[in-house]
C-alpha positions as CSV (number, residue, x, y, z in Angstrom):
1,X,0.0,-0.1,0.1
2,X,1.1,3.5,-1.0
3,X,1.3,6.2,1.9
4,X,2.6,9.5,1.2
5,X,2.4,13.4,1.8
6,X,3.4,16.2,-0.3
7,X,3.8,19.8,0.7
8,X,4.2,22.9,-1.5
9,X,4.3,26.4,-0.2
10,X,6.3,29.4,0.4
11,X,7.1,32.2,2.9
12,X,8.6,35.7,3.6
13,X,11.2,36.3,6.5
14,X,12.4,39.7,7.7
15,X,15.0,40.7,10.2
16,X,16.2,44.2,11.1
17,X,18.5,45.3,14.0
18,X,19.0,48.7,15.6
19,X,22.5,50.0,16.6
20,X,24.0,46.8,15.5
21,X,27.8,47.2,16.3
22,X,29.1,44.4,14.1
23,X,28.9,45.6,10.3
24,X,29.9,42.4,8.9
25,X,26.5,40.8,9.4
26,X,24.5,43.8,7.9
27,X,21.6,45.6,9.7
28,X,18.6,44.2,8.0
29,X,17.8,41.1,5.9
30,X,14.7,39.9,4.0
31,X,13.9,36.9,1.7
32,X,11.3,35.0,-0.1
33,X,11.3,31.3,-0.3
34,X,9.3,28.8,-2.3
35,X,9.7,25.1,-1.3
36,X,8.2,21.6,-2.1
37,X,8.9,18.4,-0.2
38,X,7.4,14.8,-0.5
39,X,7.3,11.6,1.5
40,X,6.1,8.3,0.1
41,X,6.3,4.9,1.9
42,X,5.6,1.8,0.0
43,X,5.8,-1.7,1.9
44,X,9.1,-1.4,3.9
45,X,10.6,1.4,1.7
46,X,10.5,5.0,2.2
47,X,11.4,7.7,-0.2
48,X,11.6,11.6,0.3
49,X,12.6,14.5,-1.7
50,X,13.0,18.5,-1.3
51,X,13.5,21.5,-3.3
52,X,13.5,25.1,-2.6
53,X,14.3,28.6,-4.0
54,X,15.1,31.5,-1.9
55,X,15.5,35.1,-3.2
56,X,17.0,37.6,-0.5
57,X,18.8,40.8,0.3
58,X,21.1,41.7,3.1
59,X,21.3,45.4,3.8
60,X,24.6,47.5,4.5
61,X,27.3,44.6,4.8
62,X,30.8,46.1,5.4
63,X,34.1,44.3,5.8
64,X,32.8,41.1,4.4
65,X,32.5,40.1,0.6
66,X,32.4,36.4,1.1
67,X,29.4,34.1,1.1
68,X,29.0,31.6,4.0
69,X,31.3,33.7,6.4
70,X,30.5,31.3,9.4
71,X,31.7,28.3,7.5
72,X,34.9,30.1,6.0
73,X,36.2,32.3,8.7
74,X,38.6,33.7,9.3
75,X,39.8,33.8,5.6
76,X,37.4,36.2,4.2
77,X,37.7,38.8,1.4
78,X,36.8,42.4,2.6
79,X,36.9,46.1,2.0
80,X,35.7,49.3,3.8
81,X,32.9,50.3,1.5
82,X,30.4,47.3,1.3
83,X,26.8,47.8,0.7
84,X,23.6,45.5,0.0
85,X,24.2,42.0,-1.0
86,X,21.6,40.1,-3.0
87,X,21.4,36.4,-3.1
88,X,19.7,33.5,-4.9
89,X,19.8,30.0,-3.4
90,X,18.7,26.7,-4.8
91,X,18.5,23.5,-2.9
92,X,17.6,19.9,-3.9
93,X,17.8,16.7,-1.7
94,X,16.3,13.2,-2.0
95,X,16.7,10.1,0.2
96,X,15.8,6.4,0.4
97,X,15.4,4.1,3.3
98,X,14.5,0.3,3.7
99,X,14.7,-2.4,6.3
100,X,14.7,-6.2,6.5
101,X,14.5,-8.2,9.7
102,X,16.6,-6.6,12.2
103,X,18.6,-4.5,9.6
104,X,17.5,-1.1,8.4
105,X,19.6,1.3,6.1
106,X,19.2,4.5,4.1
107,X,21.1,7.2,2.0
108,X,20.3,11.0,1.3
109,X,22.0,13.1,-1.4
110,X,21.5,17.0,-1.3
111,X,23.0,19.9,-3.5
112,X,22.8,23.8,-2.7
113,X,23.6,26.4,-5.1
114,X,24.0,30.1,-4.1
115,X,24.6,33.2,-6.1
116,X,25.5,36.3,-4.1
117,X,26.2,39.7,-5.7
118,X,26.0,43.5,-5.6
119,X,25.2,46.0,-8.5
120,X,27.4,48.7,-7.4
121,X,31.1,49.1,-6.7
122,X,32.5,47.1,-5.0
123,X,30.7,44.2,-7.0
124,X,31.3,40.8,-5.5
125,X,30.1,37.7,-7.5
126,X,30.2,34.7,-5.2
127,X,29.1,31.3,-6.7
128,X,28.8,28.5,-4.2
129,X,28.3,24.7,-4.9
130,X,27.8,22.4,-1.9
131,X,27.2,18.7,-2.3
132,X,26.3,16.5,0.5
133,X,26.1,12.6,0.8
134,X,25.1,10.6,3.9
135,X,24.6,7.0,4.2
136,X,23.7,4.9,7.4
137,X,22.7,1.4,8.8
138,X,21.1,0.3,12.0
139,X,20.7,-3.1,13.6
140,X,18.3,-4.2,16.2
141,X,20.7,-5.6,18.7
142,X,18.8,-5.9,22.3
143,X,15.0,-6.1,22.7
144,X,13.6,-2.9,20.8
145,X,17.1,-1.0,20.9
146,X,18.7,-0.2,17.7
147,X,22.4,0.6,17.2
148,X,23.4,2.4,14.1
149,X,26.3,3.8,12.1
150,X,26.4,6.7,9.6
151,X,29.1,8.2,7.3
152,X,28.7,11.5,5.6
153,X,30.9,13.7,3.0
154,X,30.3,17.3,1.9
155,X,32.2,18.9,-1.0
156,X,32.3,22.7,-0.8
157,X,33.1,25.0,-3.5
158,X,33.0,28.8,-3.8
159,X,34.5,31.3,-6.4
160,X,34.9,34.8,-4.8
161,X,35.5,37.7,-7.2
162,X,35.2,41.4,-6.8
163,X,35.0,43.9,-9.8
164,X,35.1,47.6,-10.0
165,X,33.5,49.6,-12.7
166,X,33.9,53.1,-11.6
167,X,36.4,55.3,-13.4
168,X,37.1,57.3,-10.1
169,X,39.4,54.3,-8.9
170,X,39.0,51.4,-6.7
171,X,38.9,50.5,-2.9
172,X,41.5,48.3,-1.4
173,X,40.6,44.7,-0.9
174,X,41.8,42.9,2.1
175,X,42.5,39.3,2.7
176,X,41.5,38.8,6.4
177,X,43.2,36.3,8.6
178,X,41.2,36.6,11.9
179,X,40.7,38.9,14.9
180,X,41.2,42.1,12.8
181,X,44.2,41.2,11.0
182,X,44.8,40.7,7.2
183,X,47.6,39.4,5.1
184,X,49.4,42.7,4.5
185,X,51.7,41.4,1.6
186,X,48.5,41.0,-0.6
187,X,46.3,44.0,0.4
188,X,44.8,45.4,-2.7
189,X,45.9,42.3,-4.9
190,X,44.1,39.2,-5.4
191,X,40.5,40.3,-6.3
192,X,39.5,36.7,-7.4
193,X,39.7,34.0,-4.7
194,X,38.2,30.6,-4.3
195,X,37.6,28.2,-1.6
196,X,37.9,24.5,-1.8
197,X,36.9,22.2,1.0
198,X,35.8,18.8,2.3
199,X,34.0,17.6,5.3
200,X,33.7,14.1,6.8
201,X,31.5,12.9,9.5
202,X,30.9,9.7,11.6
203,X,27.7,9.1,13.4
204,X,27.0,6.6,16.2
205,X,23.7,6.0,17.5
206,X,21.6,3.9,19.9
207,X,18.0,4.3,20.6
208,X,14.7,2.5,21.5
209,X,12.1,2.1,18.7
210,X,9.4,2.2,21.3
211,X,10.5,5.8,22.3
212,X,10.8,4.8,26.1
213,X,14.4,4.5,27.7
214,X,17.9,5.6,27.4
215,X,19.4,6.8,24.0
216,X,22.6,8.3,22.8
217,X,24.1,9.7,19.6
218,X,27.5,11.0,18.8
219,X,29.0,12.7,15.7
220,X,32.6,13.3,14.9
221,X,33.3,15.6,12.1
222,X,36.5,17.3,10.4
223,X,36.2,20.1,7.9
224,X,39.2,21.4,5.9
225,X,39.4,24.0,3.2
226,X,41.9,26.1,1.4
227,X,41.8,29.9,0.4
228,X,43.2,30.5,-3.0
229,X,44.0,33.7,-4.8
230,X,42.9,32.6,-8.4
231,X,44.2,35.8,-10.3
232,X,47.9,35.3,-8.6
233,X,48.3,31.9,-10.5
234,X,46.1,30.1,-7.8
235,X,48.4,31.3,-5.0
236,X,47.4,29.0,-1.8
237,X,47.1,31.7,0.7
238,X,45.8,29.9,3.7
239,X,44.5,26.6,4.9
240,X,42.2,25.8,7.9
241,X,40.8,22.8,9.7
242,X,37.9,22.4,11.9
243,X,37.3,19.3,14.2
244,X,34.2,19.0,16.0
245,X,32.6,16.5,18.6
246,X,28.6,16.5,19.1
247,X,27.2,14.1,21.5
248,X,23.8,13.8,23.2
249,X,22.4,11.3,25.8
250,X,19.1,11.2,27.5
251,X,16.1,9.2,28.9
252,X,12.3,9.4,27.8
253,X,9.6,8.1,29.7
254,X,6.0,8.0,28.3
255,X,3.4,7.1,30.9
256,X,1.1,4.2,30.4
257,X,-1.6,5.1,27.6
258,X,0.7,8.1,26.8
259,X,-1.2,10.4,28.9
260,X,2.0,12.4,29.9
261,X,5.8,12.0,29.4
262,X,8.9,13.3,30.8
263,X,12.6,13.2,29.5
264,X,15.8,14.5,30.1
265,X,18.8,15.2,27.6
266,X,22.5,16.1,27.9
267,X,24.3,17.7,25.1
268,X,28.0,18.5,24.5
269,X,29.6,20.3,21.5
270,X,33.5,20.8,21.1
271,X,35.2,22.1,18.3
272,X,38.8,23.3,17.3
273,X,39.5,25.6,14.5
274,X,43.1,26.4,13.5
275,X,44.3,28.4,10.5
276,X,47.7,28.2,8.6
277,X,49.1,30.9,6.4
278,X,51.7,30.3,3.8
279,X,54.8,32.1,3.4
280,X,56.1,33.0,-0.1
281,X,59.3,33.9,-1.7
282,X,59.9,36.5,-4.4
283,X,57.7,35.9,-7.5
284,X,59.3,34.5,-10.5
285,X,57.3,34.6,-13.8
286,X,54.3,35.8,-11.6
287,X,54.6,32.7,-9.5
288,X,55.1,33.0,-5.8
289,X,57.0,29.9,-4.4
290,X,55.8,28.6,-1.2
291,X,58.7,28.6,1.4
292,X,56.8,27.8,4.6
293,X,53.7,28.1,6.7
294,X,52.8,29.2,10.2
295,X,49.7,28.4,12.3
296,X,48.6,31.9,13.2
297,X,45.0,31.4,14.2
298,X,43.1,29.2,16.7
299,X,39.5,29.2,17.7
300,X,38.3,26.8,20.3
301,X,34.9,26.3,22.0
302,X,32.9,24.1,24.4
303,X,29.2,24.1,24.8
304,X,27.3,22.0,27.4
305,X,23.6,21.9,28.1
306,X,20.9,19.9,29.9
307,X,17.5,19.8,28.8
308,X,14.3,18.7,30.7
309,X,11.0,18.3,29.1
310,X,7.6,17.4,30.6
311,X,4.4,16.8,28.5
312,X,1.0,15.9,29.0
313,X,-2.1,14.9,26.8
314,X,-4.9,17.0,28.5
315,X,-7.6,15.4,26.4
316,X,-8.2,13.6,23.2
317,X,-8.0,16.9,21.4
318,X,-5.1,19.0,23.1
319,X,-1.5,18.4,24.3
320,X,1.0,20.7,26.3
321,X,4.6,20.4,27.1
322,X,7.0,22.6,29.0
323,X,11.0,22.6,28.3
324,X,13.9,24.1,30.5
325,X,17.5,24.2,29.2
326,X,20.4,25.5,31.3
327,X,23.6,25.9,29.2
328,X,27.3,27.0,29.6
329,X,29.6,28.1,26.8
330,X,33.3,29.2,26.4
331,X,34.9,30.4,23.4
332,X,38.7,31.4,23.1
333,X,40.1,32.8,20.1
334,X,43.8,33.8,19.3
335,X,45.9,35.2,16.6
336,X,49.9,34.8,17.1
337,X,51.4,37.9,15.6
338,X,50.4,40.5,16.5
339,X,49.1,38.8,19.5
340,X,45.4,39.2,19.6
341,X,43.1,37.3,22.0
342,X,39.3,36.9,22.6
343,X,37.5,34.9,25.4
344,X,33.8,34.7,25.9
345,X,32.2,32.8,28.9
346,X,28.6,32.6,29.3
347,X,25.9,30.8,31.1
348,X,22.2,30.7,29.7
349,X,18.8,29.6,30.7
350,X,15.9,29.0,28.3
351,X,12.3,28.0,28.9
352,X,9.6,27.0,26.1
353,X,6.0,26.2,26.2
354,X,4.0,24.5,23.5
355,X,0.5,23.6,23.2
356,X,-2.0,22.4,20.5
357,X,-5.8,22.2,20.4
358,X,-8.0,20.3,17.9
359,X,-11.3,21.8,17.0
360,X,-13.8,19.6,15.4
361,X,-12.6,17.4,12.4
362,X,-10.8,19.9,10.5
363,X,-9.0,22.6,12.6
364,X,-5.7,22.3,14.5
365,X,-4.1,25.2,16.3
366,X,-0.6,25.2,17.9
367,X,1.7,27.9,19.5
368,X,5.0,28.2,21.2
369,X,6.2,30.8,23.5
370,X,9.9,30.8,24.3
371,X,12.5,33.0,26.4
372,X,16.3,32.9,26.7
373,X,18.5,34.7,29.0
374,X,22.2,34.9,28.2
375,X,24.6,35.9,31.0
376,X,28.2,36.4,29.9
377,X,31.0,36.6,32.4
378,X,34.8,37.0,32.6
379,X,34.9,38.0,28.9
380,X,38.1,39.7,27.6
381,X,39.2,41.2,24.2
382,X,42.7,42.2,23.4
383,X,43.7,43.7,19.9
384,X,47.1,45.0,19.3
385,X,46.7,45.8,15.5
386,X,48.6,48.8,14.3
387,X,47.1,49.7,10.8
388,X,45.1,52.9,10.6
389,X,43.5,51.7,7.3
390,X,42.0,48.8,9.3
391,X,40.1,50.8,12.0
392,X,36.7,50.2,10.7
393,X,37.5,46.4,10.8
394,X,38.6,46.6,14.5
395,X,35.4,48.5,15.2
396,X,33.5,45.6,13.6
397,X,35.6,43.2,15.6
398,X,34.9,45.0,18.9
399,X,31.1,45.1,18.1
400,X,31.0,41.3,17.5
401,X,32.6,41.0,20.9
402,X,30.1,43.4,22.3
403,X,27.3,41.3,21.1
404,X,28.9,38.2,22.7
405,X,29.8,39.7,26.1
406,X,26.6,41.7,26.5
407,X,23.6,40.5,28.8
408,X,21.1,39.2,26.0
409,X,17.4,38.2,26.3
410,X,15.6,36.7,23.3
411,X,11.7,36.3,23.3
412,X,10.0,34.2,20.7
413,X,6.3,33.5,19.7
414,X,5.1,30.9,17.0
415,X,1.5,30.2,16.0
416,X,0.3,27.8,13.5
417,X,-3.1,26.9,11.9
418,X,-4.0,23.7,9.9
419,X,-7.1,23.2,8.0
420,X,-8.0,19.9,6.6
421,X,-10.2,19.6,3.4
422,X,-12.0,16.5,2.4
423,X,-9.5,14.3,4.6
424,X,-7.1,14.3,1.7
425,X,-5.8,17.9,1.6
426,X,-5.0,20.5,4.1
427,X,-3.6,24.2,4.2
428,X,-1.5,25.4,6.9
429,X,-0.5,28.8,7.9
430,X,2.4,29.7,10.3
431,X,3.7,33.0,11.8
432,X,6.7,33.6,14.0
433,X,8.2,36.5,15.6
434,X,11.5,36.7,17.7
435,X,13.0,39.7,19.5
436,X,16.7,39.8,20.6
437,X,17.6,42.4,23.1
438,X,21.3,43.2,24.3
439,X,21.9,45.4,27.4
440,X,24.7,47.3,25.5
441,X,24.0,46.7,21.7
442,X,20.7,47.6,20.7
443,X,18.2,44.9,19.6
444,X,17.1,42.8,16.7
445,X,13.5,41.6,15.3
446,X,12.7,38.9,13.2
447,X,9.4,38.0,11.5
448,X,8.4,35.1,9.2
449,X,5.1,33.9,7.7
450,X,4.7,30.6,5.7
451,X,1.8,29.1,3.8
452,X,1.7,25.4,2.7
453,X,-0.6,23.3,0.6
454,X,-0.6,19.5,1.9
455,X,-1.9,16.7,0.0
């Protein structure tokens, strides 16, 4: 028997900040999205697919001309002028899973393409391609417990080119190296760069298919990439690696008849990111020989959280749950010469309440209210840069530190409405708002609305 569901829809999101001290992330963003996803189950097999398109704009981005900056930092292309950045993003994915007896397996493949650009000087044109492949298998070993292993690979490529068309001259382009520093030798050169990287991950999981009892999951991953100056004979400017461990263990206890449930989860995330800069000799026939390398940049972090959840089925038409999450976080970053240093310690506490209500045969309502407080302590920033041209970048670096080291409160609200039509079709409407408030750095508001047709 064929069982499936398809959803087609779209949405609009808007984000605006006031008094944002970090110009590298811009002060406003908006985007339109259209997406479709499908799920089909036939006998023991399951197939799924997803496709989406996003058209967006980020306003007033300065000191960052590279797409996917959170993935590729600290080696970004930058200038002091900046401006609005437009983007178009396409995503496609599909997967397959099956089982035989005690054994289950599956695979998923996805591809994301991104074009980011600006129509006025400086004019970056960033083209990104990202291919992800994941495979996994699970075996029912004891009772209803499954043990599983998964492997994944991601191939990343970005071409990053800046063009000037004005006859009044060009602004200097910098190749950033972290914590307000840049590779001084190639400042103003190398307007065409690229990023070439791979990420591999290993997953280990154990969980009960009944949803009752202990579970554990662990992921080890390694991401490496090279920053290459394409128009300087593909000069390999820098190399970075990022190792990460993510683990989660917990216990879930639904009561008899599933009238209520409770659970507790502990999570750990640790990462280490280090960057190496190549040293070059004098150019011969426009080729710079590599004569050495120095590991100049380090960024290490640890994040620990505990989550408690309690839920109850109030009646046949309504459910409710509460979730409480304390968290501790520490991140240290350093650059060797000049010696720059950054450390952020913080504790956080978040709470979330969710409820749903079914009215009649056709209406379903749900809403979520959340609040999170972040309390930084023992934070420190030391910048020893002596470059008057880079004062704007140093202000952005100081602004980012202000965001991370300031008392912060986030409040969120989400509401969803689902209307069933003739038992085979449905329409859903979702609206979301988040407000982020810093004691010393203004505030940010996020809005989203989504409409989906389900059949």
